[in-house]
C-alpha positions as CSV (number, residue, x, y, z in Angstrom):
1,M,0.0,0.0,0.0
2,D,1.3,3.4,-1.0
3,W,1.2,5.3,2.3
4,Q,3.1,8.2,0.8
5,A,0.2,8.8,-1.7
6,I,-2.4,8.3,1.0
7,G,-0.7,10.8,3.3
8,L,-0.4,13.3,0.4
9,S,-4.1,12.8,-0.4
10,V,-5.2,13.4,3.2
11,R,-3.0,16.5,3.4
12,L,-4.5,17.8,0.2
13,A,-8.1,17.0,1.2
14,T,-7.6,18.6,4.7
15,L,-6.2,21.8,3.2
16,V,-8.8,22.1,0.5
17,C,-11.6,21.4,3.0
18,A,-10.4,24.3,5.3
19,I,-10.1,26.7,2.4
20,L,-13.5,25.8,1.0
21,L,-15.1,26.5,4.4
22,I,-13.5,29.9,4.4
23,L,-14.6,30.6,0.8
24,G,-17.9,28.6,0.8
25,L,-19.5,30.3,3.8
26,P,-19.6,33.8,2.2
27,I,-20.5,32.4,-1.2
28,A,-23.3,30.3,0.2
29,Y,-24.6,33.3,2.2
30,W,-24.6,35.6,-0.9
31,L,-26.3,33.0,-3.1
32,T,-29.0,32.4,-0.4
33,F,-29.8,36.0,0.4
34,S,-28.9,37.9,-2.7
35,R,-31.8,39.4,-4.6
36,R,-29.9,40.3,-7.8
37,R,-31.4,38.9,-10.9
38,W,-28.1,37.4,-12.2
39,T,-27.5,35.4,-9.0
40,F,-28.5,32.2,-10.9
41,L,-25.5,32.8,-13.2
42,V,-23.1,32.7,-10.2
43,E,-24.9,29.6,-8.9
44,S,-24.4,27.9,-12.3
45,V,-20.7,28.7,-12.3
46,V,-20.4,27.2,-8.8
47,A,-22.3,24.1,-9.7
48,L,-20.5,23.6,-13.1
49,P,-18.0,21.0,-11.8
50,L,-20.9,18.7,-11.0
51,V,-21.6,18.2,-14.7
52,L,-18.3,19.1,-16.3
53,P,-16.0,16.2,-17.1
54,P,-13.0,16.3,-14.7
55,T,-10.5,16.2,-17.6
56,V,-12.2,19.3,-19.2
57,L,-11.9,21.2,-16.0
58,G,-8.4,20.0,-15.4
59,F,-7.4,21.0,-18.9
60,Y,-8.6,24.6,-18.5
61,V,-7.1,24.9,-15.1
62,L,-3.8,23.7,-16.5
63,M,-4.0,26.3,-19.3
64,A,-4.9,29.0,-16.7
65,I,-1.9,28.2,-14.5
66,G,0.6,27.2,-17.2
67,A,4.0,28.9,-17.8
68,R,2.5,31.1,-20.5
69,S,-0.5,32.3,-18.6
70,P,-0.5,35.5,-16.5
71,V,-1.2,33.5,-13.3
72,G,1.6,31.1,-14.1
73,R,4.1,33.8,-14.9
74,A,3.2,35.7,-11.7
75,W,3.6,32.6,-9.6
76,E,6.9,31.8,-11.1
77,H,8.2,35.3,-10.6
78,W,7.0,35.2,-6.9
79,T,8.2,31.7,-6.0
80,G,10.8,30.8,-8.6
81,H,9.0,27.8,-9.9
82,G,5.9,27.1,-12.0
83,L,2.4,26.3,-10.6
84,A,1.5,23.4,-12.9
85,F,2.5,19.9,-11.7
86,T,3.0,21.1,-8.1
87,F,1.1,20.5,-4.9
88,E,0.0,24.1,-4.9
89,G,-1.5,23.6,-8.4
90,L,-3.4,20.5,-7.0
91,V,-4.8,22.6,-4.2
92,L,-6.1,25.3,-6.6
93,A,-7.6,22.7,-9.0
94,S,-9.2,20.8,-6.1
95,I,-10.8,23.9,-4.7
96,L,-12.5,24.6,-8.0
97,Y,-13.5,20.9,-8.5
98,S,-14.9,20.5,-4.9
99,L,-16.5,23.9,-4.6
100,P,-20.1,22.9,-5.2
101,F,-19.8,20.0,-2.6
102,A,-19.1,22.7,0.0
103,V,-21.3,25.5,-1.1
104,Q,-24.6,23.7,-2.0
105,P,-25.1,21.9,1.4
106,I,-24.3,25.2,3.3
107,A,-26.6,27.3,1.1
108,A,-29.4,24.7,1.5
109,A,-29.0,24.9,5.3
110,F,-29.0,28.7,5.2
111,S,-32.3,28.7,3.2
112,Q,-34.0,26.6,5.9
113,V,-33.4,29.2,8.6
114,D,-36.4,31.3,9.5
115,V,-35.8,34.8,8.1
116,S,-37.7,36.3,11.0
117,L,-35.0,35.2,13.4
118,L,-32.4,37.1,11.4
119,E,-34.7,40.1,11.2
120,A,-35.2,40.0,15.0
121,S,-31.5,39.9,15.6
122,A,-31.0,43.0,13.3
123,L,-33.8,44.9,15.1
124,L,-32.1,44.2,18.4
125,G,-29.0,46.1,17.0
126,S,-26.8,43.1,16.1
127,S,-24.5,43.5,13.2
128,R,-24.6,41.2,10.2
129,W,-21.5,39.4,11.5
130,R,-22.9,38.9,15.0
131,T,-26.2,37.7,13.5
132,F,-24.3,35.3,11.3
133,T,-22.1,33.9,14.1
134,R,-24.8,33.8,16.8
135,V,-27.9,32.9,14.8
136,L,-27.4,31.7,11.2
137,A,-24.3,29.6,11.6
138,P,-25.5,27.6,14.7
139,L,-28.8,26.9,13.1
140,S,-27.1,25.8,9.9
141,L,-24.4,23.7,11.6
142,Q,-25.6,20.4,10.0
143,G,-25.2,21.8,6.6
144,I,-21.8,23.3,7.3
145,I,-20.6,20.0,8.6
146,T,-22.0,18.2,5.6
147,G,-20.3,20.6,3.2
148,A,-17.0,20.1,5.0
149,V,-17.2,16.3,5.1
150,L,-18.3,16.0,1.4
151,S,-15.6,18.4,0.2
152,F,-13.0,16.4,2.1
153,A,-14.2,13.1,0.8
154,H,-14.6,14.3,-2.8
155,T,-11.1,15.8,-2.8
156,L,-9.6,12.6,-1.3
157,G,-10.9,10.4,-4.2
158,E,-10.6,12.7,-7.2
159,F,-8.6,11.5,-10.2
160,G,-9.1,13.2,-13.5
161,V,-8.4,16.8,-12.3
162,V,-5.3,15.9,-10.3
163,L,-3.9,13.8,-13.1
164,M,-4.3,16.7,-15.6
165,V,-3.0,19.4,-13.4
166,G,-0.5,17.6,-11.2
167,G,0.6,14.6,-13.2
168,N,2.1,11.6,-11.3
169,L,5.1,12.8,-9.3
170,P,5.7,10.6,-6.2
171,G,5.6,12.6,-3.0
172,V,4.6,15.7,-4.8
173,T,1.4,15.2,-6.8
174,R,0.8,11.4,-6.7
175,T,-2.5,11.0,-4.9
176,V,-4.1,7.7,-3.7
177,S,-6.4,7.5,-6.7
178,I,-3.5,7.8,-9.1
179,A,-1.6,5.2,-7.0
180,I,-4.5,2.7,-7.5
181,Y,-4.4,3.4,-11.2
182,D,-0.7,2.7,-11.3
183,Q,-1.1,-0.5,-9.4
184,V,-3.7,-1.8,-11.8
185,Q,-1.5,-0.7,-14.8
186,G,1.3,-2.7,-13.2
187,F,-1.0,-5.8,-12.6
188,D,-0.4,-5.4,-8.8
189,Y,-4.1,-6.2,-8.1
190,A,-3.4,-7.2,-4.5
191,A,-2.1,-3.7,-3.6
192,A,-4.8,-2.0,-5.7
193,N,-7.4,-4.0,-3.9
194,A,-6.0,-3.1,-0.5
195,T,-5.9,0.6,-1.3
196,A,-9.3,0.6,-3.0
197,L,-10.8,-1.2,-0.1
198,L,-9.4,1.4,2.3
199,L,-11.1,4.2,0.2
200,L,-14.3,2.1,0.0
201,V,-14.5,1.8,3.8
202,F,-13.7,5.5,4.3
203,S,-16.3,6.6,1.7
204,F,-18.9,4.4,3.4
205,A,-18.0,5.9,6.8
206,V,-18.3,9.5,5.4
207,L,-21.7,8.9,3.9
208,S,-22.9,7.3,7.1
209,V,-21.8,10.4,9.0
210,V,-23.5,12.7,6.5
211,Y,-26.8,10.8,6.4
212,G,-26.7,10.3,10.1
213,L,-26.4,14.1,10.7
214,T,-29.1,15.0,8.2
215,R,-31.6,12.1,8.8
216,K,-34.7,13.0,10.8
217,P,-36.7,10.3,12.6
218,W,-40.0,9.4,11.0
219,S,-42.8,11.1,12.8
220,V,-45.8,9.0,13.8
221,T,-49.1,10.6,14.0
222,R,-51.3,9.2,16.7
223,S,-55.1,9.6,16.6
């Protein structure tokens, strides 16, 4: 079993999950409470990775951060090395790819909060930030946890995007999904089975946590 690839994948998923929480909360808030007519366009952009083939997204990310792009040149001038085929490039691509898995559950939770509670907080003189931290976020905690767990799990198992943007550099960009692909290509089915089984068990545990948090007991009406 390639523990180096597993460790790199966990590090990548943890970092992406943390960044997506920081970015996803304000985006979800804006999508939920914005009254602008073109909000649906932003929502469509956020949800695009759900329907876009990973290789297509990976290709355009690679073009956007390549050595000839403004972003790639600026990064190389700042750090002394390119952004493509690096761990940092994987982080950027993974943030874009997993963005809807963080934003959509949080936005759905925000939309379920009674608006009158937010209005009451504002009437009592609370700022938007205080209303968010004291009222909206606690009432939406299940959605926030769901978004964090799903974005972590989705990043951990992604393949197409990381292969396009990061390649297959051991210890740098070789994630666990790429390691499984290499093991199969090398006819090492025992190692591939062990690694895949580990991901299968982890994915089942993640889904159990998500559904356990969001499931509500059936209500029984008694006459």
